[in-house]
N, C-alpha and C positions, 0 to 999 in steps of 0.2 A: 516330428514328422508324422503326418496322417496318411493312412492308406485309404484307398477308395474301392468301391465295389461297382459292378455292372448294375444297371437298372433294368430289370426284366419283370414284367407283369406287376409292376408296383413295388417290387422287393429289391433290396440291395444284395447283390450276389458277390461273395468273396471267391476269388479264383485261386487255383493252386499256384499259378505262375504270375509274376509281375515284372515290370521293367521300371527303371528309374527315369523320372522326368527332371530335366535340369533347367536351372535358371540361366538364360543366355547372358545375363549381366555379370555373373561371377562363376558360372559353370558348376555350381553346387547343386546337389539334389534337393528338389522341392518336396517330392513325395513319390511313392511307388504307385504305379498304375496297373490295374488288372489286365491280364491278357485273356481274351475270350477264345474259347475253342470253337470248333464247328458245331458241337453240341449246344454250346451257349447261344450261338447265332440261331440255330434251329428252334431253340426254346423261345427266343425273342420274337422270331417270325411267327411261331405258332400263337404266342400271346397276342401279337398284333392282329393276326388273322381271326382269332376268336373274338377279340374286342371289336373288330370291324363289323361283325354281325349286328351288334346292338348300336355302336356309335354311329354308323351310317344312317340309322333310323331316328336318331335324336333330332328334334326339331331345329330348324335353322336359327330361331331366336335363342334357343338354349345353347347351341354351339357358339353363337356370337358372344353370349354372356360368359361362357367359360374362357374364351380367348381374351375377354376383358379382364377376367381374374388372373390369367397368365401374365398380362401386362403389369397388373398391380403387384403380383408376387415377385416378378423380376425387379421392379422398382424398389420394393421393400428390402430386398437382399442385395441391392446394387453395390454397396460399399464392400461387403464381404466378397462378392464376385469380382469386383474391380481389383482388389488387392491380390487375389489368387491369380487373376488373369495377368497382372503385371509380373508376378513372379515367374510364370511359365512362358509367357509370350515376350516379355521384355519391354513392352510399350510403357511410357510413363503414366502415372496416375493422372497428371494434369494435362492441360492443353487438349489436343485431339487424341487423347490416350484412352486409358481404360474406363475412366468415369464417363467420358464422351461416348465410348462404345456401349456401355450399359444404358445410358440415357437413350441412345438410338435403338437399342434392342427393345426396351420397354415401350418407346414411342411407336415403333413399327408394329409391335404386337397389338397395341391399342388401336392403331389405324386399321389394321387388317381385320380386327373384330367388327368393324363397321361395314365391311364389304358385303355385297349381296349377290346371290345367284338367282335372279328372277326367271320365271318361265318366259318364253318368247312365243307369241301366237304368230305362226307363219301363215295360216289360212283358217278362216272361219266363215263358211258360206253354206249354201244349200247342199253342196256336194260332200264336204268334209270339214272337220276341225282338226288341224294339224298343229301340234304343240311341240316346241323344242325345250327339253329340260337338260340340266347338267347333273350328272350323278358322280359320286366319288369313285375313284379308280380301285382302291383296295389298300394294300400295304405299300407304303412309300419307303424306299431306302434312301437315306440322306448321308452323303459322304462329304465331310467337311474339311476345309483348309485350315492353316495355322495363322493366317494373317489377321483376320477379323473373326475369330472362332465363335464368339457368342452372338454377335449381330447376324452373321450369316446363318448360324443355327436357327435363329428366329425367322429369318427369311425363308428357310426351308420348312421348318416345323409348323409354324402357326398357320400359314395358308393351307397346308395339307390337312391339319386338324379342322380348320374352319370349314373346309369343303366336305368333311365327313370321312376322311381317310384316317388310317392309323400309321404309326411311324416307327421305324427302326433306324436310329442314327448312329453313325460311326465318326467320332472326332478324329482329327489328325493325331498321330502318335507324338507330335511335338507339343500339342496343347490340349491334352485330354482332360485335365483335372477340373478346370473351370466348367467344361462342357458336362462332365459327369455331375458336378454339383448343381448346375443349372437344370439339367434333366431331372434330377431328384426334386428340385423345387417345383418345376413345371408339372411333373407327373402327380404331385400331391393335389393339383387342381383338377385332375382327370380321372376317369374310371381306369382301373388297372388294365394295363396292356395297350392303352391308346398310344403311349409314348414309351419306347424302350431305348436304352443306350448301351452299346457294346463298344469296347475299346480293344486295341491290339495292334498287330503289325500289319504290313501291307497286304498280306494274303487275305486278311479279313474283308477288305474292300472287294477283292475278286470273288470271294465266296458270296458276297451280297449281290454282285451283278449277275452271277450265275444262278442264284437261288430261284427255283421255279415258282415260289409263292410270294415273291416280291413283284408287284405289278408295275412299279415306276421307280426309276432312279433319278435323283437330283444330285448333281455333282458340281462343285466349284473347285477349280484347280488348274493345273497346267494343260496345255494342248496335247502333249504326248500321252498323259494319263487319261485325258478325256477320250482320246481315240481308243485306248484300251477298254475303257468303260463301255463305249459304244459297241465295240466288237464283241465283248463278252456278254453284253445284254441282248445281242441279236438272236440268240438261240430261242429265247422265249418272247421275242418282240416286245420287250419292255418299253413303256413310255419313257421318254428322256427329256430332262432339262439340263443343259450343259452350259455353265458359265465359265469360260476358259480364259486363257491368258490374253493379254493385250500388249501392244507396243505402241501406245497412243502417241500420235504426232500433234504438236502444236505449231501453228503457223502465225508468225508475228508480221503484220503488214507494216508498210513504210510510214504510216501516219500516227503511230502510237507515241505516247509520252513514256519513255523508258522508266523514269522514276515512279510513275503512277502504276504501271503494270507489273513491275518486278516482284513486289511482295506476293501478289496473287499467283503469278507463275510459279514461284517457289512453293507456295502452299499447294498448288495443284500437282507439283512434281514430288514433293516430299511428305505428303500426308501419310501417316503411319510409317514414317521412315522410308518412303518410297515403296513399301510392301503392300501395294494396292493394285488390283488388276487394272483399274481404270485411272491410274496415275499418269501424269504427263511424262513420257519417257524419251521423246525426241523433240527437240525444239529447233524449228527452222526460222531464221531471223533475216529480214531484208538487209542487204549490205549497207544501206544508207544509215541505219541505226544500230548496226551490229556492235560496234565498239562501245557505244554508249550503253546499250542494253547489257552487254557482258559486264560492264563495270557495276551497273545497278543491281544485277542479279547476284554478283559476288557480295555486294554489301548486304543484300537481303538475306543471303544464305549463311553468312559468317556469324560466329559468336553465339550460336544456339547452345544453351547449357545441355551437356550430354553426360549421361551416367546412369546409375541404377534408378529405375523408374519409381521405386518406393520413396526415393528422396524427391519431395514435391517441388524442389527448385529446378529439377531437370525436365527439359521439354523434348529431349531426344534420347531414346534408349538404344540398345544394341540391335543389330540384325538378328533375326530370331534363331537361326541355327547355323552350325559351322559349314554345312554344305552350301547354303546360300551365301554365307559370308565369303567363302573361298571363291565362289563364282563371281561375286561383285568385285572382289580384289583382282581377280584374273582379268576381268574386262577393263578395269582401270589401268592395270599394268600394260595390257596390250595397246590401249589407246595412247599411253605415253610413249611407248616404243615406236608407234607410227606417227609421231609428231603432234599429238594432242597437247594443247596448252592448258595447264591446270590453273583455273581462276581462283579457286578456294578449296580447302579441304584436302583430302588425299593422305594426310598424315595419320598413320595407323598407330594407336596407342600400344605400347608394349606392356600390357597388363591383362589379367583375365577378362574374359568377356569378348563378344564379337562386335566391337565398336568401330565405326567409321563415321567421321563427321560428314555433313552435307558437302558433296563434292561436285564441282562443275568443271567440265572439260570442253574447251572451245577448239575451233580449227580442226574439226573432224568431218568425215564425209560418209555418205552412203557407201556400203560395202565393208566398212569397219565393224568389228564385232560389237563395239559399244553402241553402235547405231542399229545394227540389224538384229541383235539379240536383246530380249527383254531383260533389263538389269534387275528389276525387283529389289531395289535397295536405294540407298541415298547417293545416287550417282546419275547425273544428267548430262548428256552430250548436247552441244550447241553447234548447229550447222548453218553456215552462211549461204544465202541464195540471192540471186538478182532477178530471176524471172519467176513470176508467181505460178505460172503453169507448171514449171519444173518442180516447184515446191509441192504443189498439189499431187503431181505424179509420184514424187518421192514418198509423200505421206501415204499414198494408196498402194505402194509397190509391194508391201509385205503381205504375208498370209493372214495377218491379224486384222481385226476390224471391230474392236470393242468401243473405243471412244476416240475423239479428236477435238481440237479446238482451234479457233481463229481469234486473233487479238487485233483490235482496231479501234480508232476513235469514231469510225463510221459504222454503226452496227448494221445498217442495211447492207452496206457493201460486204461486211464480214459474214452476214447470214447467207449471202449468195455464194461466197467461197465455201462456207461450212456445208452447204447443201451438196457440194461436189465431193466431200469426203466419204469414203467407203467405210462407214462405221455405224454402230447401233445408236450412239448418241453423239451429236456434234454440239459443243458448247461455244458460245461467243463471250469473250472476256471473262472466262472462268474455265475451270477444268475439274471434272470429277464430282461435281455436285449432283446428288441423287436425292430422291424423295419417295415416300411410300405410295404416293398417288400418281407417279410417273413410271410407265413401263421401262424396263432396263434389260438389255441383252445385247449380244454381239452378232456380227455377220462374219462371213467367210469362216476361218478356223477359230474364231473367238467364241463360238457357241451355237447352241440350238435352243430355241424357245426364249421366253422372257420371264422376268420376275417383276413383282410389285403390281399394284393397282388391280383393276378387274381383269386385265389381260393376264397378269401373273396368276391370279386365282383360278382362271380357266384352265391353266396348265395341269391342275390337280383334278380335273374332271373329264369324263367322257360325255359326249353328246348323245342323248337318246331322243328319237322322234316318236311321239305317240300320234298315230294317224287313225282318226275315228271316222269311218265312212257314215254319211248321213242318207245317201240315196241307195 
């Protein structure tokens, strides 16, 4: 068993106290993780603040080149990181698992290195030359989740660094080991202090949001925690990017071929074992095809090899932690008690690990917990509708607004329906697909700000206007 250290000012720091990180597939200890004190956090913030003085002045081309080196470094260590990620997160190595995540992390870093922040000439005449520039904000605090810990770390870290900021990152206590190792790898590409990584318990996140010398917080996680982040950041008016929970609805129109769409619906619902903010979590199906689609969905979701993700024959791992596992099981049991019909799955193995097979529950309705609460696991409710306007209203009824989808053989018709969904991204005949060149973010309680592409890079900058009078 290896122990890990904090990454502060380019050094690995061993702490007095640690906690055990467990493998959700067998509940055995993977390694011990350091617990940062408030003094450790202060040291990390000071290192980032000191490094910002010089890093913010590095040329745009040089910062781009460093981000390219980060991409290469992640790629060269991808197998090491993937195996560590599988041990602590549970996702399989194969399929859309740990190797997939590391490939995405390297690719996202590489694309981000190509983004630019050009000056914008607003006015240039006989009266004045007015130029809009974008300047880095300062120290960015990154608070990470446990579902896609390495890819989301890259989404936070690399654009911040690309724009000239420095970073203090805090991984989830459920998945800190791979993040610490990746931070060590990335920091070797950077001047000391540009990237720092501190780990610990929940109070560490609050210390970060309250810290007067952190100028921006980017947080990916639940809506309740996001509200706490926003509240505790308000005293210093920190800049915020919040990517929060979703309870994405999919609407299946009456003209689809059930056999053709079922595999893609299952992929959209159960990517990363359903532990994805923008996974499909409520499926509304027209009554004319309801029974046929239920049958095809059950066929597509059944028989997925499940077990320890280090066994490359498995394509589904465990739910990541016991708290989330207990919530998913409780939602499933509540749905059954209220008349939900189990199409497949639902049988809980009597063995170590937090395993639950892909589970579909039909004949449920709005107002039931399985529909109204985000499951964040391998559990999908299927709701019958007859009137399309009612389905759209149901899809828009909740406080969430991250993603949504419409499924139809008529893409023009589907796009018109998709435009009526109250969400940041509306997909047609797919769900959850993202790309580094496409802005991504939520509306309503699903978040503030966007990530990816030029719009996401802008979130790490302040606008400055330079107004030169000529007359």
